[in-house]
N, C-alpha and C positions, 0 to 999 in steps of 0.2 A: 158513136158506139160502134157502128159498122166499120169505121176506119180503123179503130183499135183492133177489132177482131181480125181484119185483113192484115194489119201490120204484124200481129202475133203469129198469124199463119205463115206469112212469108219468112219470118225469123225461124220458125220451127222447121220449115222446108229447107232453109239454108243449112241449119245444123245437121239435118238428116243427110243432105247431100255431101257435106264435108266429112261426116262420119263415114258415109258410104265410100267416099273416095279413099280414106285411110284404111278402111277395112278391106277394100278390094285391091289396094296397092300391094304388089308382091314384096316379100321380106327383103330380098336383095336390093330392091329399089329404095326401101326405107333406110337400109344400111348405107347405101351410097350417099343419100341425102344427108344423113346424120354425120357420116365421116367427112363429107365435104364441108359441112358447117363447122365441125370441130377443127378441121384443118385451117379454116379461115380464121377462127378465133385464136388458135394457139400459134400459128405460123409453122406448124410441123405437120407432115403428112400423117393422117390417121386412116387406118384401114380396118374394115370389119369384114369377116368372112364367116362362112357357115350359115346356119339358119338364123334369121332375125325375125322376131315377131313383135307385134304391137298390141297392147291390151288397153281397153277403156274401162272395164269394170271387173272387179271392184276397185282396182288400182290402175291409174293411168301410168303406163310405163313401157319400157322396151327391154327385150331380152335378146342378146346377141351371142354369136359364136366367138371365135378367136378375135381379139382386138390387139392392135399394135399402134404405138405412137413412135414415130421416127426419131432417131438420134439427131444431135446437132450436126450441121454440115461439116464441121471440122473433124468429126469423129468417124473412124472406120469400124467402130464396134457394133454390136447388135443393137436392136431398137432400145430406146430409153424405157419403154414400157410395153409389156405384152402380157396377155392373160388368156386362159383357155376359154373363159366365158365371162359375160358381164351382164348384170341385171340392174336397171335403174327405174325407180318408181317416183312419180311426181304428183302433186295435187293438180286437179283439173284446171284451176285458175291460170296455170301457165299458158293455156291455149289462147287466152285473150289478154295476156300481158301481166305485168306485176312481178313481184319477187318470185324467184324459183325456189319452191319448197320441195326438197327431195325427201320423200317418205322412206325410201330404202335404197341402199346401194350394196351390191354383193359382187365380189370378184373371186373367182376360183383360180388358183394356181398362178397368180400374177408374178412377174419377174420385173423388178425395178432396177435399172442399170444406170447408176450415176457415175459421171466421169468429170475429172478436172484436168484441163490441158496444162502443158508445161508452162504456158504463159499466163495461167491463172483463170482462164475462161472455164465456165461450168456449163454442163449440158442441161441442167434443170431450169435455167432461166428461159421462160417461155414468153413470147410476145403476145400475151393475152390482150385482146382488143380492148382498148380503153384503159389498160393498166400497164404500167411500166414493169420491167422485170423485177425491180426491187419490191413491188407491191404498192408503190405510190403511183399516182396518176401520171400518165405520160404528158409530154409537152403539148399544151393546147387542149387537153381533155378535162382539166380541172377548172371549173368556173370559180371566179373570184367571189369570196364570201363577204357578207356585210362587215365582218370584223377585219377585212383586208387580208385574211390568211387563205392561201390556196389549200383546197381539200382534195383528197384522192377520190376517184370514182369508186364507190363501194360495189363489191360484187353482190348482186341481188340474189343471195343464196343462203339457204339454211339446210340442215341435214338432220332428219329424225334419227337415223341410224345407218352406219356404214359397217359392213361386216366383210372382213377379208380373211381367207383361209389358205393355208399352205403356201405362203408367200416366200419369195426369194429376193434377197437384197444383195446387190453387187456395187462395190465402190472401187474405182481405180483412179489413182493420182499419177498421171503420166510424168509429173515433175520429179517425184521421189521414187516412183516404181512401186509404191504401196498398193496392195490389193486386198480388199476385204470381201468376204462372202459369208452370208448367213442364210440358212435354209430353215424351212419348217416354221415360219413366223405366222402370227395371227394378230388381227386388229379388230377392236370393237370401239367405234367412235360415234358419239352422239352430240348433235349441235342443233337443238330445236328452235332457238331464237338467235337472230343475227347479232343483236346487241347483248345477248345473254351468255350463259356459261356453256362451255363444251367439256364433256367428260371423255376420258379415253382409258382403254385397258388394252395392253398389247403383250404379246409373248415373243421375245427375241431369243436367238441362240448364237451369240457371238463366238462361243467356243464349244458348242454342242449341248451344254447344260441349259435348261430353260431359265430365262430371266423374265420375270413379270414386272411390268411398269404400268402403273395406273395413277390417275389423278384427275385434275381439272384445270381449265384455263378460263378465267372470268373475262367478260367484256371482249369477246372474240373480235367483234367488229372494230373496236378501237385498236386491238392488237394488230389486225391486218393493216390498219391505217398507219402503223408505226408507233403507236402510243404504248405506254407501259400498262401491263395488266397483272392482276394477281394470279398466282399459279401455285399448284401443289403437285408434286410427283413423288411416288414411292417406288423404289427399286427393291424387289425381293427375289432372292435366289438362294441356292444352296450355301449355307454358311451364315445367313443373316439378311438384314435389310437396312436401307438408308432412305431418309425422307428429306425433301427440300420443300420449304414453305416460305414464300416470299413474293417478289414481283419480277417480271421479265418483259423484254421487248424482243422484236424480231431482228434487232441489230447484228448479232445477239448481245444482249446485256441482261444481267440479273443481279438481284440482291435479296438475301434472305437467310434463313437459319437452316442448317443441315444437322439432323440428328441421326445417329447410327447405333444400331444394336447388332453387332456382328459376333457370333460365337466362334466362327472359324474363318479367320482372315484369309488364309491361304486358299481355301475352297471358294470364298467369296470373290477374290481377285481372279482366280482361274476361270470362274463362270463368266466373268465380264470380259475375258480375253486379255487380261493384264498379266504381266509377269508374276508368277506365283513364287515369290522369294521365300526361302526357308527362314522365317523370322525367329530369332532367338526367344526362348521363354522369358517372359517379363517385359518384352518390348512390343507387344501388340498381336499376339496370336488370337486374342479376342479383343474387340474394341467396343467401348460404349462411351457415348458423349455427344457433344454438340459444339458448333462453331458458327459464327456469323460470316457468310460468304458474299463476296462481291466480285463479279466478273464483268469486265469492260470490253468494248468492241475492239480494242487494240490487243486483245488476248492477254490481259493481266488479271491474275486471280489473287485476291486478298482474303486472308483468314484472320478474323479478330475474335476476341473473347473465346479462345480455344479452351475447352474443358474436357479432357479425355481421361478415360480409365483404360489402361493397357495392362491386361492380365492382373488387375488389382493395383497397379501403379498409377497414381494420378499426376497428370502434367497439365500445364497451361501455357499460354503464350500467344504469339502472333506470327504470321508468315505472309510473304509476298512471293508470287510465282509468275515469272514471265514465260508464256507458252508459245511465243511467236518465232523462236529461233530453232536451231538444229535440235536442241534438247532443252528441257525446262531449266530455268535458272531460279534457284530458291534462295531467299533471304529470310531468316527466321530467328526468333528469340524463344527459347524453350526454358520454362521454369518448372522444376520438379521438386517434390518434397522428399520423403524417404523412399528411395527406390529399392525394391526387393528383387534382386536378380539371382536368387539362390536356385531357381529352376534351371538356369543355364548350366550350373555346376553339376546338379544331380543328373541332368540329361546327358552331359558329356561322359559321365562315369557310370551311368545306369544301363539297364537292359535295353532301353530304346536306342541308345547310341551304339551299344554292342551289336544290336541287330542290323544297324545300317552300315557300320564300318568294318573293314577288314583289318584286324589288329593282330600283329604277331605276338605270340604268347610271351616272348622274352623281351619285347620292346615296349608295348603299351601305347605308342602313338598311332593315331588313325591313318590308314592309307587311302581312305575314301577321298576322291577328288573334291577340292573346295571350289564351289561355284561362286565366283566373285563378279559375275557379269552385271549384277545390279549396280555396281559402281559406275557403269557407263550410262545409266538412265537419266542422269541429271547433273548439273553443276550447281554450286551454291556455297553459302556461308551460314552456319548455324551457331549461335551463341547459346551455350548450355550451362545452366546452373542447377545444382541439386543440393539439398540439405545433407543427404547421406546416401551411400550405395552399399548394399549388403550383397556380396558375391558368394556367400556361403563360407568358404574357408577364410576369405579376406573381407575386412570391413573398412570402408572409407568414409570419412566425414564430408565436410564441405567440398564441393567440386565446382570450379569455374574453368570452362574450356571453350575454345573457339574451334569449331569443326569446319574444315574447308574441303570441298569436293570439286576437283577440276579435271575433267577428261580422264576419269577412272582412277584418279589418285586422291586418296582420302588421308587427310592430315588432322590429327588431334593435337592441338596446341594446349598443353596443360598449364594454364596460367596460375592455378592454385588448386592443389589437392591436399587436403588434410587427412592424414591417416597415421594412426599409432603415434600420436603426438608429433609427427614429422610434417614438414612442408615438402611436398613433392612437386617438382617442376620439370619441364622438358617437352618432348613431342613423341608421338607415335604415328607411324606412317604405314598405310596399306596401299600398294601400287599395283594396278592390274593393266597398265598400258601395253606392256609387251611381256606377258607372263606375270604370275603373282609373286610379289615379294612383300616382306614386312620388315620394318626397321624402327629404331628409336634411339633417343638420346635422353636419358632420365637421370635426375639427381634428387637425393633425399637427404634432409638434414634433421638430426635429432630423433631417429626412429627408436621407439620403445621396443627393444629386442625381445623382451619376455613375452609381450602380447603378440608381437608379429610372428615370432617363431612358434608360439603355441597355435595360432590360427593357421599358419602356412604349412608347418611340418609336424605339429604335435610335440614339439620340444619345449618342455616346461622348466628345465633346470637353469636356463641361461637368462640373466637379467643385466640390463645396462642400456646405454644409448649409443647409437652409431650413426655415422654419415656414410652414404654410399653413392656410387655413380655407376652407370651402365650404358654402353652404346653397343648396338647390335644390328645385324642385317641377316635375313634369311630369305632364301629363294626356293620356290617349289610349288607344286599344285596340290600338296597334301600336308598334313601336320608332320608326317614322317619325313618328307622331303625337306621341309623347312628346318626341322630340328637337326637334320644331318648336314645342313649347309651353313649353319650359323657361324658367323664371324663377328669379331668385335673385341671389346675389352671392358674391364670393370675393376672396382676397388671398393674396400670398406675399411673403416677405422673406428674403433670404439674407445671410450674412456674407461674409467674404473667400473668394474662389474663383478658379478658373482656367478659362480657355477655351483649349484646346490647338489647334494647327494654324495659327493666324494671330495676328499682332500688330496689334490694332486701333489702338493709338497710332501705330505705325509706318506703318500704312496711311493714317491721316489726315494725317500729316506729310509723307510722301514718295510716297504712292501705291503703295508696294510691298505686295502682298497675299499673298505666299507665305511660308510657314514662320513660326516664332516662336510665342510664347505671350502671351496676354492675361491679366494679373493684375488682377482688379477688387476693389474694397473692399466694395461692397454692390450688391445689385440687388433691386428690389421693384416691385410693381404691384398695383393693385386692378382689379376688373372687375364689371360688372353684367350680368345676363341678363334678357331680356324677349322673349317670343314666339319663342324659339329663336335669338336673336342675342346674342352676348357682346360687350360694348363695353369698351374700355380706352383711357384717354387719359393715363396717368401712369406708364408704364413708365420706370424710371430705372436706368441702369447706371453706377456711378461707378468711374472709373479714377484712378490717381494724378495724371495730367496731362490727363485728358479725361473725357468722359461721353457716354452714348448715351441717347437718348430714343425712345419708341415710342408709337404710338397707332393704333387701327384697330378693325375689326369682324370677328368670326368668325361665320359662319352655321353653327350646330350642326346644323340640320335638313338643309341642302343640302351640308354638309361643304365649305364654301368659306371663303376668307380674303381680306381686303383690309387690309393692315397696312403702316404706314410706320415704318421704323426709321432713326433719324438720329443719327450720331456727331457730337459737337461738342467742339472744343478749349476748354479752360478759359480764362477771361479772364485777362489779365495776362501771357500768354506772349509772348516776343520773336519767336518764329517763328510766322508765320501759316500755319495749315494749311488744307486744303481739305475742307469737309464735304460729302459726297455722300450724301444720303438714299437709302435703298434701299426700293423698293416691292415687297412680297410679295403676290401676287395670284393667285387661281385656286383649283382644287381643292386641299384641304389635303394630300392625299397626293402631289401633284406640282405645286406652285405655280410660277408664273413669278416669278423674282427679278431685277429690273432696276433700274438707277439712275433716280431720278426727277429728270430734268434741270430741269423747271420749278421744283420745290421747291429744287433745288440753286442755281439762279440767284437765286431769292428770298432764300435764306439767305446765300449767299456774295457776291453782287453787289447787295445791297439799295441801298447808297449810289450806286453807279454807275448802277443802273437808275433810281433816282429822279432823278439828274442828267440822264440822257438823256430821261426823260419830261418834265422841266421844260423842257429845251431844245426838245424837239419841240412842246410846247404853245405856247411863245413864238413859234415860227415859224408855227404855225397861226393865232395871234391876228393877227399882222401880215398874213398873207394875207387873212384875213376882212375886216380893216379896209380894205385896199386894193381888193379886188375887189368887195365889197358895200357899201362906204361905211358900215360899221357901226363906231361908236366904242365900244370896250370900256372899261367902267369898271373901276377897281381891284377885285380880288377877284370880278370877274364872269366866269363861264365863257362859253366860246364858244357852248354850247348855249342858255344863257339870253339872250345877246345876239341870236342868230338868231331865237329865239322872239319877243322883243320887237319886232324889226324886222318880222317877218311880221304881227304883230298891228296895227302901225301902218299897214302897207300895206293890210290888209283893211279897216280902219276908213275909210281914204280912199276905197276903192272903194265902200263902202256909202253914203257921203255923196253921191257923184256920182249915185246913183239918185234922189235927191230934188231935184236942182238943176233 
């Protein structure tokens, strides 16, 4: 019994002496010891400055002043880590060995500086003693297990809570020149059991706006060892939120389901520091839906079971994205039902558009610069199918198209578009490689002209079927510039049709222009475009007993028209009708339509006009011969005779100077 009492007394004395040594040891000495030990563990020089204190009760821990962790040897940048102050609390059992259980970690004003060298080296790979930079055990440090598998040395560490305030994150890629900086960040991290779940909540500011990220990581110990662990992360910011629920490893690899509820896509993307493209209405200004996501270590992203609602439009499909190159490469199949894109039309002509664009009163096209920079963000091929597309004025049925994006050049290959009973094929191109240009080559067969003209121009009197073709090219940074530069050609040809509301044949024969119906056999025309002007000189409308011709110019840039439409009776008729050409001139949305009397006289009274002109010329000839004494030769004009007479008189005057 006496031996036990003496042993307990010696142990108590030893504890008192050790505690006394630590209590009496100056703070700067403690800092040097701690910094030296950390430098040994990490392979990086660690420094602590300022006041350093050690506490034993109620929490065993250390509080330091400024702390820095040196950067990699190959970097000439600032330290990899520095903080204004650092507090660490641990359980007392750490004094006599065992797992390190950190009860609290608090860093104030830390700056984390991560760098990637041009050759691929990274400065955050630390040579932690017993653990390789990858997180796996280093060579010779992992004992052989009974199952024959090598295991990594586990970090004997848990963390009740880590709190970081006012942090700054810096990332520099010396290979690409990319630099990222985020300030005002905060972290709250809890990991109470090594094999258990860690929870996290952080606030980042990649573009100034607060982005909240919170979730959990199951089986953290296995994750550190390189195994796969369950994970959940929710990103919330201005405009909406997105959640990932699935599994992940530190490779990095992940697989799971992503759900999104984004009310303002532009604001959401801008908050994340992504390009805030001006998304057309109906194509994703708000996004709700989900997809199965797989990301592999070779930087390949796969999306399956896509089910999205974009501004009310539902689409599905699948996609694969390669992220390892200069820019992402996308391969996708998109299947859509009935797409409602009427919001695009109302916006282009509504108050919202008028407020953003500078539009000339007599032109109508926007002069606002078109930002097509988004075409350079990725390459890829997308196969698109849709049951129908409602564009407001125009309505399209089945759509099958292949969309190709290659180095800022976007091509829509229209393999099948059903609209107004017609089959439309061809291509449409948007090219932003060296300035913006748009072009296309389209063909349509069997268009229902009544439905098409009603939707496109509000013209309801014309019915029939037509074939049409159009090729065009426009260059410019705005709608106005593109329309003023358009070049190309087009044609259309119809079969038998009807124009309701007036009888053109009756109008030409009797001048009665009210009521009736015009039945025509064919109508066709070709036109060319250059510098924004469309010219046509061969419009021909054939009726059973008459025809109508047309020619003129349409200014596409200035939205004006100057066109002459002339009805003509067919030759051989016993009744002579009156052809009154009609001049259509002015702004094309409100043109002036008037009879062209000069053209009417030229066409209807050509013989009479010639007879009057001949008679008037004869009277003039006689008057000239009588008054001026000029004798007109046969086939000699009055102008030529007068000129000859003047030359003779001038010659006589010059000769008198030498007499």
